[in-house]
matplotlib code that plots the C-alpha trace (Angstrom):
import matplotlib.pyplot as plt

x = [-2.6, -5.4, -8.0, -5.9, -5.4, -9.1, -9.7, -7.1, -8.7, -12.1, -10.8, -9.1, -12.3, -14.1, -11.6, -12.3, -13.8, -16.8, -18.5, -21.7, -25.0, -25.6, -28.2, -30.9, -33.9, -36.7, -39.2, -42.8, -43.2, -41.6, -41.0, -38.7, -36.9, -35.6, -33.9, -32.4, -28.9, -27.1, -27.4, -24.7, -23.7, -24.2, -25.6, -25.5, -27.6, -26.8, -23.9, -26.2, -25.6, -25.9, -22.5, -21.0, -19.5, -16.1, -15.9, -16.6, -13.6, -15.1, -16.8, -20.3, -22.9, -26.2, -28.7, -30.6, -34.3, -33.7, -31.4, -34.0, -36.7, -34.5, -33.7, -37.3, -38.4, -36.6, -37.4, -39.1, -36.6, -35.3, -31.8, -31.4, -31.4, -28.4, -26.6, -26.8, -25.8, -23.6, -20.1, -19.3, -22.9, -23.2, -25.5, -29.2, -30.6, -33.9, -35.9, -36.8, -33.7, -30.5, -28.2, -25.0, -26.0, -23.3, -21.8, -18.1, -18.2, -20.2, -23.8, -25.1, -27.4, -30.7, -32.4, -35.7, -35.5, -32.9, -35.1, -33.3, -34.9, -32.2, -32.5, -28.9, -29.9, -31.5, -30.6, -32.9, -31.6, -35.0, -34.8, -34.0, -37.7, -39.7, -41.3, -42.6, -39.9, -42.5, -42.2, -38.4, -36.9, -33.2, -30.9, -27.7, -25.0, -21.9, -19.4, -17.4, -17.8, -19.4, -20.6, -22.6, -25.9, -25.3, -25.1, -25.3, -23.3, -20.6, -20.3, -21.9, -25.1, -27.9, -30.4, -33.7, -34.9, -38.7, -40.4, -42.2, -44.2, -42.0, -44.2, -46.9, -50.5, -52.1, -50.4, -51.4, -49.7, -51.3, -49.2, -49.6, -47.2, -47.6, -44.7, -44.5, -42.1, -44.8, -45.2, -48.2, -48.8, -45.7, -47.7, -46.9, -49.2, -49.4, -51.1, -49.7, -50.7, -49.6, -50.8, -48.7, -50.0, -48.1, -49.4, -46.8, -45.3, -47.6, -47.1, -48.4, -47.4, -49.4, -48.8, -50.4, -49.4, -50.5, -48.5, -49.5, -46.5, -46.7, -44.1, -40.7, -39.0, -35.4, -34.2, -35.1, -38.7, -38.4, -40.2, -37.7, -38.0, -39.4, -36.8, -36.9, -36.6, -39.5, -39.7, -40.8, -42.6, -46.2, -46.8, -48.8, -47.5, -49.3, -47.9, -49.3, -47.2, -48.0, -45.8, -47.1, -44.9, -45.1, -42.5, -42.8, -40.9, -39.9, -38.5, -39.5, -36.3, -38.2, -39.9, -42.1, -42.7, -44.7, -44.4, -46.1, -45.6, -47.3, -45.8, -46.7, -45.5, -47.1, -47.0, -50.1, -49.3, -50.3, -47.0, -44.7, -41.0, -39.6, -36.0, -33.9, -30.7, -27.4, -25.3, -27.3, -27.5, -31.2, -32.2, -34.8, -38.3, -41.9, -45.2, -48.8, -50.8, -50.2, -47.3, -48.5, -47.1, -48.9, -51.7, -52.2, -51.8, -49.1, -48.7, -49.3, -48.7, -45.1, -44.7, -42.7, -44.7, -43.2, -45.0, -43.3, -43.9, -41.6, -41.8, -39.0, -38.1, -35.6, -34.4, -31.9, -30.9, -30.7, -27.9, -26.3, -26.5, -28.8, -30.8, -32.3, -34.4, -36.2, -38.4, -39.5, -41.3, -41.0, -42.5, -41.4, -42.5, -40.9, -42.4, -40.5, -41.8, -43.1, -40.6, -40.8, -37.0, -35.8, -35.3, -39.1, -40.3, -41.9, -43.6, -45.9, -47.5, -47.3, -45.5, -41.8, -41.3, -44.9, -44.8, -44.5, -43.9, -42.9, -40.4, -41.2, -38.8, -40.5, -38.9, -40.2, -38.1, -38.4, -35.7, -34.5, -31.9, -30.5, -27.9, -26.8, -24.2, -22.6, -20.5, -17.7, -17.4, -14.8, -12.8, -13.8, -14.3, -14.7, -17.9, -18.9, -21.6, -22.8, -25.7, -27.0, -28.9, -31.1, -32.8, -34.7, -35.1, -37.0, -36.4, -37.5, -38.0, -40.9, -42.2, -45.4, -47.9, -47.4, -46.5, -43.2, -40.1, -37.2, -35.1, -36.2, -37.1, -33.9, -34.2, -31.4, -31.1, -28.4, -27.2, -24.7, -23.4, -21.0, -19.0, -17.7, -15.4, -14.9, -12.4, -12.2, -8.8, -8.8, -8.7, -8.3, -11.0, -10.0, -12.5, -12.6, -14.9, -15.7, -18.9, -19.4, -21.6, -23.1, -25.6, -27.2, -29.0, -31.3, -32.8, -35.1, -35.0, -36.3, -36.5, -35.1, -37.0, -37.4, -34.7, -32.2, -33.3, -35.7, -32.8, -33.7, -31.4, -30.9, -31.3, -29.1, -27.5, -24.8, -23.2, -21.4, -19.3, -17.1, -15.4, -15.4, -13.1, -13.1, -10.8, -10.1, -8.8, -10.0, -7.8, -9.4, -6.7, -8.3, -9.7, -12.4, -10.0, -10.0, -8.3, -9.2, -7.9, -10.0, -10.1, -13.4, -14.6, -18.0, -19.8, -22.4, -23.5, -23.3, -26.4, -27.2, -30.3, -28.5, -26.3, -29.1, -31.5, -28.8, -28.0, -28.2, -26.1, -27.8, -27.0, -26.2, -26.9, -26.9, -23.6, -22.0, -22.4, -20.6, -17.6, -19.8, -21.7, -19.0, -19.4, -17.9, -15.7, -14.6, -11.7, -12.0, -9.0, -9.6, -8.0, -9.5, -9.5, -12.5, -13.0, -16.0, -16.1, -18.4, -18.3, -18.2, -17.0, -14.7, -14.1, -11.8, -11.1, -9.1, -10.3, -9.0, -11.5, -10.5, -12.3, -10.3, -13.4, -15.6, -18.9, -19.6, -22.0, -21.4, -23.9, -24.9, -24.5, -27.5, -30.1, -28.6, -29.2, -26.8, -24.1, -22.1, -18.3, -16.2, -13.0, -10.9, -11.8, -9.8, -11.4, -9.7, -11.1, -11.5, -14.6, -14.8, -17.5, -17.6, -19.8, -19.0, -21.3, -19.6, -22.8, -25.8, -28.0, -25.6, -24.3, -22.2, -22.1, -20.0, -19.6, -16.8, -15.8, -13.4, -12.7, -11.3, -11.6, -9.6, -10.2, -8.5, -9.0, -10.8, -12.9, -11.1, -7.8, -6.1, -3.6, -3.0, -5.5, -5.2, -8.8, -10.4, -14.0, -16.5, -19.8, -21.7, -19.5, -17.6, -19.3, -17.5, -16.0, -18.5, -18.7, -21.9, -22.0, -24.8, -25.4, -28.3, -29.4, -32.0, -32.5, -35.4, -37.0, -39.7, -37.5, -35.0, -33.2, -30.8, -28.8, -27.0, -24.6, -24.3, -21.3, -19.9, -16.6, -15.5, -13.9, -12.1, -11.8, -8.9, -7.9, -4.2, -3.8, -7.4, -10.2, -13.2, -15.5, -15.7, -18.3, -18.9, -19.7, -22.3, -23.0, -26.5, -27.9, -31.0, -32.9, -35.2, -37.1, -39.3, -41.6, -43.5, -46.9, -48.4, -51.4, -51.2, -48.0, -44.8, -44.8, -41.8, -40.7, -38.1, -36.5, -34.4, -32.0, -32.5, -30.9, -32.5, -29.2, -29.3, -27.3, -27.1, -27.0, -23.6, -25.0, -26.8, -23.5, -22.5, -24.3, -26.6, -30.1, -32.7, -30.7, -30.1, -31.8, -31.2, -31.6, -34.6, -35.0, -36.1, -38.7, -40.6, -42.3, -44.5, -45.3, -47.4, -47.3, -49.7, -49.3, -52.2]
y = [-105.1, -106.8, -105.7, -106.7, -110.1, -110.6, -109.5, -112.0, -114.8, -113.9, -114.0, -117.4, -118.8, -117.8, -118.9, -115.7, -112.3, -111.1, -108.1, -107.5, -109.1, -108.5, -106.0, -107.2, -105.8, -106.1, -108.8, -108.4, -111.7, -113.2, -116.3, -114.5, -112.9, -116.3, -116.9, -113.5, -114.3, -114.7, -111.2, -110.4, -107.0, -104.8, -101.3, -98.7, -95.5, -94.1, -92.1, -90.0, -91.9, -95.6, -97.3, -100.7, -101.4, -102.3, -98.7, -97.0, -96.3, -97.2, -99.8, -100.4, -102.6, -103.5, -105.3, -107.3, -108.0, -111.7, -110.6, -108.1, -110.8, -113.2, -110.5, -109.4, -113.0, -112.6, -109.1, -106.0, -103.7, -101.5, -101.0, -104.7, -105.4, -103.0, -104.5, -108.0, -107.1, -103.9, -103.9, -100.9, -100.5, -101.1, -103.3, -102.4, -100.9, -102.8, -99.6, -96.4, -94.8, -95.0, -93.2, -95.3, -96.8, -95.5, -96.2, -96.4, -94.5, -91.6, -90.7, -91.9, -90.1, -92.0, -91.5, -92.8, -92.7, -90.0, -87.9, -87.1, -88.5, -87.3, -84.0, -83.0, -79.5, -81.3, -85.0, -86.8, -90.3, -91.3, -90.9, -94.5, -95.7, -93.9, -96.6, -100.1, -102.4, -104.0, -101.0, -101.3, -103.1, -102.9, -100.8, -99.2, -98.2, -96.2, -96.3, -93.3, -89.6, -88.4, -85.0, -86.5, -86.1, -82.9, -82.5, -85.4, -88.2, -88.3, -92.1, -92.9, -92.9, -95.4, -95.1, -97.2, -97.8, -98.3, -100.9, -100.3, -102.3, -104.1, -106.9, -106.4, -106.7, -106.6, -108.3, -108.3, -109.5, -110.0, -110.9, -111.6, -111.9, -113.4, -113.3, -114.3, -115.0, -117.2, -114.9, -112.9, -109.9, -110.6, -111.2, -109.1, -109.3, -107.5, -107.4, -106.0, -105.8, -104.2, -104.0, -103.5, -102.7, -102.1, -101.5, -100.5, -97.2, -96.7, -98.3, -97.9, -99.5, -99.1, -100.6, -100.5, -102.1, -102.3, -103.8, -104.2, -105.0, -106.4, -106.3, -107.9, -110.1, -111.1, -114.7, -114.9, -113.9, -110.4, -107.6, -105.3, -101.6, -98.9, -96.6, -92.9, -92.1, -94.4, -98.1, -100.4, -102.6, -101.8, -99.8, -99.7, -98.9, -97.7, -97.1, -96.1, -95.8, -94.9, -94.7, -93.8, -93.5, -93.2, -93.4, -91.1, -89.6, -90.9, -94.2, -93.9, -92.1, -89.9, -90.9, -88.9, -90.5, -89.3, -90.9, -90.3, -91.9, -91.7, -93.5, -93.4, -95.5, -94.7, -96.1, -97.8, -96.6, -99.9, -100.0, -97.7, -97.8, -99.2, -98.9, -101.9, -102.1, -101.9, -102.7, -106.0, -106.8, -106.4, -104.8, -102.0, -103.4, -102.3, -102.8, -102.6, -99.5, -95.8, -93.8, -91.8, -88.5, -87.1, -89.6, -88.3, -90.4, -88.7, -91.1, -89.6, -90.9, -91.1, -91.3, -91.1, -89.5, -89.1, -87.7, -87.0, -86.7, -86.4, -85.8, -87.4, -86.6, -88.6, -88.1, -90.8, -89.2, -85.5, -84.2, -87.6, -87.6, -88.5, -85.9, -86.7, -84.1, -84.7, -82.2, -83.3, -82.3, -84.0, -83.4, -85.2, -85.2, -87.3, -87.1, -88.5, -89.9, -87.9, -86.7, -84.6, -83.8, -80.4, -78.9, -79.5, -77.5, -74.1, -72.7, -70.5, -73.7, -76.1, -76.5, -77.4, -81.1, -81.9, -80.8, -83.6, -82.7, -84.4, -83.0, -83.2, -82.6, -81.2, -80.8, -79.6, -79.6, -79.2, -79.3, -80.0, -82.5, -82.5, -84.5, -84.5, -87.0, -87.2, -90.2, -90.0, -86.3, -85.0, -88.2, -91.9, -93.1, -89.7, -89.1, -85.7, -85.3, -81.9, -80.7, -78.5, -79.4, -76.9, -77.5, -75.5, -77.1, -75.8, -77.8, -77.0, -78.8, -78.0, -79.1, -80.4, -80.7, -77.1, -75.8, -74.2, -73.4, -75.6, -75.3, -72.4, -72.8, -73.0, -72.2, -73.8, -72.9, -74.6, -74.6, -77.2, -77.2, -80.0, -81.5, -85.0, -86.6, -90.3, -91.6, -95.2, -96.0, -99.7, -101.5, -98.3, -95.8, -92.4, -90.2, -86.9, -84.0, -80.9, -79.9, -76.3, -76.3, -72.9, -72.8, -70.4, -71.0, -68.3, -68.2, -65.5, -64.0, -66.5, -67.1, -70.1, -72.2, -71.4, -73.9, -71.9, -68.6, -67.5, -65.9, -63.6, -64.7, -62.5, -64.3, -64.1, -65.9, -68.5, -69.0, -72.1, -72.4, -75.3, -76.7, -80.5, -82.7, -86.3, -88.4, -92.1, -94.8, -98.3, -100.9, -104.0, -106.6, -109.4, -112.8, -110.9, -108.9, -105.1, -102.7, -99.1, -96.1, -93.0, -89.7, -88.0, -85.2, -84.9, -82.0, -81.8, -79.5, -80.2, -80.8, -77.1, -77.3, -78.6, -75.5, -73.2, -74.7, -74.8, -71.1, -69.9, -66.8, -63.4, -61.3, -64.2, -64.4, -67.0, -65.5, -65.9, -69.7, -69.9, -71.7, -74.6, -74.5, -74.5, -77.0, -80.5, -81.4, -85.0, -86.5, -90.1, -92.1, -95.6, -98.5, -101.9, -105.0, -106.8, -110.1, -111.5, -114.9, -117.7, -119.3, -116.3, -112.8, -111.0, -107.5, -105.9, -102.2, -100.1, -96.6, -93.6, -90.9, -87.5, -84.3, -81.4, -80.2, -83.1, -83.3, -85.7, -85.8, -85.2, -85.4, -82.6, -84.1, -82.1, -82.6, -85.7, -84.0, -83.8, -81.1, -80.8, -81.5, -80.0, -81.9, -83.5, -87.1, -89.8, -93.2, -96.1, -99.4, -102.5, -103.6, -107.1, -109.1, -112.5, -114.8, -118.4, -120.5, -123.9, -125.2, -123.3, -124.6, -123.5, -120.1, -118.9, -115.2, -113.2, -109.6, -108.5, -105.0, -103.6, -100.0, -97.6, -93.9, -91.2, -87.6, -85.0, -84.4, -81.0, -78.9, -77.0, -78.8, -80.2, -82.5, -85.1, -87.5, -89.9, -90.2, -93.4, -93.1, -95.4, -97.1, -93.9, -93.5, -96.7, -100.1, -103.3, -105.5, -107.8, -111.0, -112.2, -115.5, -117.3, -120.4, -120.7, -124.0, -124.1, -127.8, -126.9, -123.8, -124.0, -124.5, -122.2, -122.8, -120.3, -120.5, -117.4, -116.3, -112.7, -112.1, -109.0, -109.0, -108.0, -104.5, -102.4, -98.6, -96.8, -93.2, -93.5, -96.3, -95.9, -98.2, -96.0, -98.5, -102.3, -104.1, -107.8, -109.4, -112.0, -114.6, -115.1, -117.6, -117.4, -119.7, -119.1, -121.5, -120.8, -123.0, -122.0, -123.7, -123.9, -121.6, -120.4, -118.4, -118.5, -119.5, -118.4, -119.3, -117.1, -117.7, -114.9, -115.6, -119.3, -120.6, -118.0, -116.4, -113.9, -110.8, -107.1, -104.7, -103.1, -99.6, -100.7, -101.7, -98.1, -96.1, -93.7, -92.4, -95.2, -97.5, -100.7, -103.1, -106.8, -108.0, -109.8, -113.5, -116.1, -114.7, -116.9, -115.3, -116.9, -115.0, -115.8, -113.9, -114.8, -113.6, -113.1]
z = [-117.8, -115.9, -118.4, -121.4, -119.9, -119.5, -123.1, -124.3, -122.3, -123.7, -127.2, -126.8, -125.3, -128.5, -131.0, -132.9, -132.6, -134.6, -135.9, -134.0, -135.1, -138.8, -140.0, -142.4, -144.1, -141.7, -142.7, -141.9, -140.1, -137.0, -139.0, -141.4, -138.5, -137.5, -140.8, -141.6, -140.4, -143.8, -145.3, -147.8, -146.4, -143.4, -144.0, -141.3, -141.6, -138.1, -139.5, -141.7, -145.0, -145.8, -146.0, -145.8, -142.4, -143.8, -145.1, -141.7, -139.5, -136.2, -134.0, -135.3, -133.7, -135.5, -133.3, -136.0, -136.0, -135.0, -132.1, -131.0, -130.9, -128.9, -126.3, -126.1, -125.4, -122.1, -121.1, -122.5, -120.7, -123.5, -122.0, -121.1, -124.8, -125.2, -122.2, -123.7, -127.3, -127.3, -126.0, -123.8, -122.6, -118.9, -116.9, -117.0, -113.7, -114.4, -113.8, -115.8, -114.2, -116.4, -113.9, -114.0, -117.4, -119.7, -123.1, -122.9, -119.6, -120.9, -121.7, -125.1, -127.5, -127.9, -131.3, -132.7, -136.5, -136.1, -133.8, -130.5, -127.3, -124.9, -123.0, -122.4, -121.0, -118.0, -118.2, -115.8, -116.8, -118.0, -121.8, -122.8, -122.5, -125.3, -127.4, -127.2, -128.7, -131.0, -133.3, -133.6, -136.6, -135.5, -133.4, -134.9, -132.4, -133.2, -130.3, -129.1, -129.2, -132.4, -133.7, -136.5, -134.7, -132.9, -129.1, -126.6, -128.3, -125.7, -125.4, -128.8, -130.9, -130.3, -133.1, -132.9, -136.5, -136.7, -138.9, -142.2, -144.7, -147.2, -148.7, -151.2, -149.9, -146.5, -143.5, -139.8, -136.7, -133.3, -130.3, -126.6, -123.7, -120.2, -117.7, -114.1, -111.2, -109.7, -106.7, -105.7, -108.0, -110.1, -113.4, -116.4, -119.5, -122.7, -126.1, -129.3, -132.9, -136.1, -139.7, -142.8, -146.3, -149.4, -152.9, -155.4, -154.4, -151.4, -148.0, -144.4, -141.1, -137.9, -134.5, -131.0, -127.7, -124.2, -121.3, -117.7, -115.3, -111.8, -109.1, -109.3, -106.8, -106.1, -106.0, -102.3, -102.9, -101.5, -103.4, -105.1, -104.0, -106.3, -107.6, -106.6, -110.3, -111.1, -111.9, -114.7, -112.0, -111.1, -114.3, -117.4, -120.9, -124.0, -127.4, -130.8, -134.0, -137.6, -140.7, -144.1, -147.2, -150.9, -153.7, -156.7, -159.5, -162.9, -161.6, -158.0, -157.0, -154.5, -151.3, -148.9, -145.5, -142.4, -139.0, -135.7, -132.3, -128.9, -125.8, -122.1, -119.3, -116.0, -112.4, -111.0, -107.4, -105.8, -103.8, -101.9, -101.3, -98.0, -97.1, -96.3, -94.3, -96.1, -93.1, -92.6, -96.3, -96.5, -99.8, -100.2, -100.8, -101.5, -99.6, -100.8, -100.2, -100.2, -98.9, -95.9, -94.8, -91.7, -92.4, -96.0, -99.2, -101.2, -104.1, -107.5, -111.0, -112.2, -116.0, -119.1, -122.0, -125.4, -128.4, -131.7, -135.4, -138.5, -142.2, -144.3, -147.8, -149.9, -153.5, -154.5, -157.8, -157.4, -159.6, -159.3, -155.5, -152.6, -150.7, -147.3, -145.3, -142.0, -140.2, -136.7, -133.6, -130.2, -126.8, -123.8, -120.1, -117.4, -113.9, -110.9, -107.6, -104.7, -102.0, -98.9, -98.9, -97.6, -101.0, -101.8, -98.8, -98.8, -95.6, -97.7, -99.0, -96.1, -92.7, -93.3, -93.4, -94.6, -98.2, -100.7, -104.4, -107.6, -110.1, -113.8, -116.7, -119.8, -123.1, -126.4, -129.5, -133.3, -135.9, -139.4, -140.4, -143.9, -145.8, -149.4, -150.6, -154.0, -155.0, -157.5, -157.1, -159.6, -159.3, -159.0, -155.5, -153.8, -152.0, -150.6, -148.0, -146.9, -144.8, -142.0, -138.9, -137.0, -133.7, -131.1, -127.7, -124.7, -121.5, -117.9, -114.6, -112.4, -109.0, -110.6, -107.8, -106.7, -110.1, -109.0, -111.1, -110.1, -113.3, -115.4, -119.1, -121.1, -124.8, -126.9, -130.6, -132.6, -136.3, -137.3, -140.9, -141.8, -144.6, -144.9, -147.4, -148.1, -150.7, -151.8, -153.2, -154.0, -150.7, -148.7, -147.6, -146.3, -144.6, -142.8, -142.1, -140.1, -138.2, -137.0, -133.9, -133.1, -130.3, -127.8, -124.5, -123.4, -119.9, -118.6, -115.1, -112.4, -108.7, -107.0, -104.4, -100.7, -99.8, -101.9, -100.3, -103.1, -104.9, -107.8, -110.6, -113.6, -116.9, -119.9, -122.8, -123.1, -126.5, -127.7, -130.8, -131.7, -134.8, -134.5, -136.6, -137.5, -139.7, -140.3, -142.5, -143.3, -145.0, -146.4, -146.1, -148.0, -146.9, -144.9, -142.8, -142.4, -140.0, -139.1, -137.2, -136.4, -134.6, -133.8, -131.7, -130.0, -128.4, -125.6, -122.9, -119.2, -117.2, -117.3, -115.1, -112.0, -111.3, -112.3, -109.7, -107.0, -107.0, -103.3, -103.2, -103.7, -106.8, -109.1, -112.8, -115.5, -116.8, -113.4, -113.7, -117.0, -115.6, -114.6, -117.9, -120.5, -123.3, -123.1, -126.1, -126.4, -128.3, -129.2, -130.7, -131.8, -133.7, -134.5, -136.6, -138.1, -139.9, -141.7, -143.3, -144.3, -140.8, -138.6, -137.8, -135.4, -134.1, -131.6, -131.0, -128.5, -127.7, -125.8, -124.9, -123.4, -122.4, -121.0, -119.2, -118.5, -116.6, -113.7, -110.8, -107.1, -104.3, -101.9, -98.4, -97.1, -99.8, -101.3, -104.6, -107.5, -107.9, -111.1, -111.2, -114.0, -114.3, -117.0, -117.8, -119.6, -120.4, -122.1, -123.0, -125.3, -127.1, -128.6, -130.4, -132.0, -133.9, -134.9, -137.3, -137.6, -139.4, -140.6, -137.8, -135.0, -133.9, -131.0, -130.1, -127.6, -126.4, -124.1, -122.9, -120.4, -119.6, -116.9, -116.3, -114.4, -113.4, -111.3, -107.5, -107.8, -110.1, -112.9, -112.0, -115.0, -113.4, -112.1, -113.4, -110.5, -109.3, -110.6, -111.8, -110.2, -111.0, -111.8, -114.9, -115.5, -115.7, -114.5, -117.2, -118.8, -120.9, -122.6, -124.4, -126.2, -128.3, -130.7, -132.3, -135.1, -136.0, -138.3, -139.8, -137.1, -134.0, -132.3, -129.0, -127.3, -124.1, -122.8, -120.1, -118.8, -116.6, -114.9, -113.1, -109.6, -109.4, -106.9, -107.4, -105.7, -105.2, -104.6, -102.0, -100.7, -101.7, -102.4, -104.1, -104.3, -106.4, -106.7, -110.1, -111.0, -113.6, -114.9, -117.4, -119.6, -122.0, -124.9, -127.1, -130.1, -132.1, -135.2, -135.4, -138.9, -139.4, -135.7, -135.3, -133.3, -129.6, -127.6, -124.0, -122.3, -118.8, -117.4, -114.6, -115.2, -112.0, -109.8, -108.8, -105.9, -106.6, -106.2, -109.2, -109.6, -109.1, -105.9, -104.3, -103.7, -101.0, -102.9, -102.5, -102.4, -104.6, -102.6, -104.9, -105.5, -109.1, -110.5, -109.7, -112.2, -114.6, -117.1, -120.1, -122.8, -126.0, -129.0, -132.3, -135.1, -138.7, -141.1]

ax = plt.figure().add_subplot(projection="3d")
ax.plot(x, y, z, "-o")
ax.set_aspect("equal")
plt.show()
């Protein structure tokens, strides 16, 4: 009742509720991105086939190029953009670590042009930072469990769509960024550039970026501590991107496109973590210089390194239908910070208590995604879409400095044929489909670490086979209103690597851990109402997500490492978005979400669901408001508010977690200088509010961080 009341208040404050920011064709210039707000329709490609939003039975958010640019004026934190614009996405941790960053209380599947960036076999909560945002045209988000993209989409699908050349001729952009908190060593600077060339059927887009980040400070001027999972602060970032395409065929119905991407974010190791004092309210901090263990410098580079390539083929008129095929290869490496915890020790290498090591998750995957859609199949208005996805994924986790196995290589092979129907009957669209997921995990024999007793574990295979259904209806009510109801199922695997690395009992095998490693199947039920008109838009949806055998994290009290919990999970929530445009020069936007989740008291116990989920899964309620004024084509001013609410989590009558909300404000201003480019000023945390991140308010491992204080950024983008 409390959550619904907040939702109602938010709606009344807005005077209406809107669909999320509209999607437009990506212009080549930043100037055009400021004036792309009045597109006629919204096309979403994240559901495997282009379709107007008012024919999709679900909550869709499209972060437009203009909205992206406004967010990136404030911060280049990839997930902070999502937190500001996507309902149901939780507060950003302001680090590389996304533990506790969820979409509707569950992990989201991150895609880059449809290529999976997530590593569900060993999710290290580091997969959300894989490209420089200057390569991204827009972001498409589908909320709720979905099997459309295969495994991993428990909370939804977040698809980053890259830019491409769209205008004839040669065009170049050069940009620079300078940010500071006006404290010693807080400067961040970057330089970025791209070229776009199009000549008839041929086009090429290439981009490069370099970013150097300094330290971050809270509103009291104290350095913010470095995350154990690695931080954005004190790092460098390199990115190279290339997309080459050509149209061919009788009337250009076919297209062949090749893309390649290289991204690396690495620590500079100029600082080391220093613990604060939670009891006294002193947050964790960082100090210059190396981290010393027994007098030795143990700092080594932490990084995210993502390399991928893809070949896309599209035929828009094959037997009256549209064929899309994508073959891809992706290689990912995520190295964490050094630790001398008990589970890293080995007396054969160094005296116990002195060995420092860094874990590294490595993933290599290749796959094929196909889709063939045929409109007006047999009868008018009936669209049939069929396809098959195939993927092979090898993921492991090693203790990198000593080259030891921590999680053995896990080979996952999956085939996922699917069929989807969509039938337009006047103002009604009916849809439904089936996906058959058939996967196998193969693990060879391996030996656990010294801390786990050097157990010899017999390898084996785990097979997963599920039929996943979806269905929905959209009714276009007239005058811009539409309503929808949907049912969808999603499929993912638990964090398989955690129980495999934690085996400490002799005589175990991969098969003996099967109870912990069973697949997670989600059911998502949702209803909603949308409206779009000449002066604004509105959207509200209510969802209910349930998994009979869910997957959540616990913490080992000895190692402070994760253990896997397998319990049923139910999550309910509201998503709301709004946009009001009383005049063409003025726009108001809002995003609101509220959710709650419950599980059972013990593993493999179905009932009762009376344990409330906390901050690791469920984000506090949030309300984001912004106002944008464009008095001329050359000037744009935006003022925003980002609010999270207080929350108390109870198990029965016991308070187990209490978090305090905060309200932050931001300001952006842009001015286009003729023959020079666009100059933009962004001020994050405008009034220098002192606060603690929601995830930092629970007692966890090295997580007691205050949020960033006021940060001022100046960017320049010149078009040639």
